[in-house]
C-alpha positions in Angstrom: 96.1 26.5 -33.8 93.2 28.5 -35.1 93.9 32.2 -35.8 91.5 33.5 -33.1 90.8 32.6 -29.6 87.4 33.4 -28.5 87.1 34.2 -24.7 84.6 35.7 -22.6 85.1 38.8 -20.4 81.9 39.0 -18.3 79.1 39.0 -20.9 81.5 40.4 -23.7 82.8 37.7 -26.2 86.2 38.8 -27.7 88.2 37.2 -30.4 91.7 37.5 -29.9 94.4 36.7 -32.5 96.3 33.6 -31.3 99.4 35.1 -33.0 99.9 37.5 -30.1 101.2 34.5 -28.2 104.0 32.1 -28.9 105.8 29.0 -27.5 104.5 26.6 -24.8 104.6 29.5 -22.3 102.3 31.8 -24.1 104.9 34.5 -24.4 103.0 37.7 -25.4 104.3 39.7 -28.5 104.2 43.1 -26.4 104.0 45.5 -29.5 101.3 43.4 -31.2 99.4 43.1 -27.8 99.6 46.7 -27.3 98.1 47.5 -30.8 95.3 45.0 -30.1 94.6 46.5 -26.7 94.1 50.0 -28.4 91.8 48.5 -30.7 89.7 47.0 -27.9 89.8 50.2 -25.8 88.5 52.1 -28.9 85.8 49.6 -29.6 84.7 49.3 -25.9 85.6 52.5 -24.1 84.1 51.2 -20.8 86.8 48.7 -20.5 89.4 49.8 -17.7 93.0 49.2 -18.0 92.7 46.5 -15.5 89.9 44.9 -17.6 92.2 44.8 -20.4 95.0 43.3 -18.5 92.5 40.5 -17.4 91.1 39.9 -20.8 94.7 39.5 -22.2 95.7 37.2 -19.5 92.6 35.2 -20.2 93.4 34.9 -23.8 97.0 33.9 -22.8 95.6 31.0 -20.6 93.1 30.1 -23.5 96.1 29.9 -25.9 98.1 27.7 -23.5 95.1 25.5 -22.9 94.5 25.1 -26.5 98.1 24.3 -27.3 98.2 21.6 -24.6 95.1 20.1 -26.1 96.3 20.3 -29.6 99.9 18.8 -28.7 98.2 16.1 -26.5 100.0 17.6 -23.4 103.6 17.7 -25.1 103.7 21.6 -24.6 102.7 21.2 -20.9 105.4 18.7 -20.4 107.8 21.2 -22.0 106.6 24.0 -19.7 107.2 21.8 -16.7 110.7 20.8 -17.9 111.5 24.5 -18.4 110.2 25.3 -14.8 112.9 22.8 -13.5 110.3 20.2 -12.7 111.5 17.1 -14.6 109.6 14.5 -12.5 106.3 16.4 -13.1 107.2 16.7 -16.9 107.8 12.9 -17.1 104.6 12.3 -15.3 102.9 14.5 -17.8 104.3 12.7 -20.7 103.6 9.2 -19.2 99.9 10.3 -18.6 99.7 11.6 -22.3 101.1 8.3 -23.4 98.5 6.4 -21.5 95.9 8.3 -23.6 97.6 8.5 -26.8 100.2 5.4 -26.9 100.6 5.7 -30.8 102.0 9.4 -30.4 105.6 9.0 -31.7 106.3 12.7 -30.6 105.5 12.0 -27.0 107.6 8.8 -27.0 110.7 10.7 -28.4 110.1 13.5 -25.8 110.0 10.9 -22.9 113.1 9.2 -24.5 115.2 12.6 -24.4 113.8 13.5 -21.0 114.8 10.0 -19.6 118.3 10.2 -21.2 118.9 13.7 -19.9 118.0 12.3 -16.3 120.6 9.5 -16.7 118.1 6.8 -17.5 119.5 5.9 -20.9 118.3 2.3 -21.1 114.7 3.4 -20.5 115.1 6.4 -22.7 116.4 4.3 -25.6 113.3 2.1 -25.2 111.1 5.1 -25.5 113.1 6.3 -28.6 112.6 2.9 -30.0 109.0 2.8 -29.4 108.5 6.1 -31.2 110.6 5.0 -34.1 108.6 1.9 -34.5 105.4 4.1 -34.6 106.8 6.2 -37.7 107.3 3.1 -39.6 103.6 2.1 -39.6 
């Protein structure tokens, strides 16, 4: 992922360090985010506390969207799985594989998800498909 996320806050373009966020959920590093908010407040004193909150949430969403795009949907599937929505996560992986059938990581993730759901035969087929792509 690029080091900076460019977001718009009204007509103000702001570059936010992507390092403020981590994981597929976009967990914010609270201390680093507070330091960044202080920098923004000093540069743009007209921004209210609420505006800074909105700006940071917009940056977090941009981080997640960028991560989803870069991982071809794998991070979204992982978020859905963590939220206790395995059917939605499986659907997300299958949609990703329709667009990117040569993605061994997606096949592996699907295989693991299916095995965890007790669909071991189908899971092993997905593992084997992913393994065959590594050999190419």
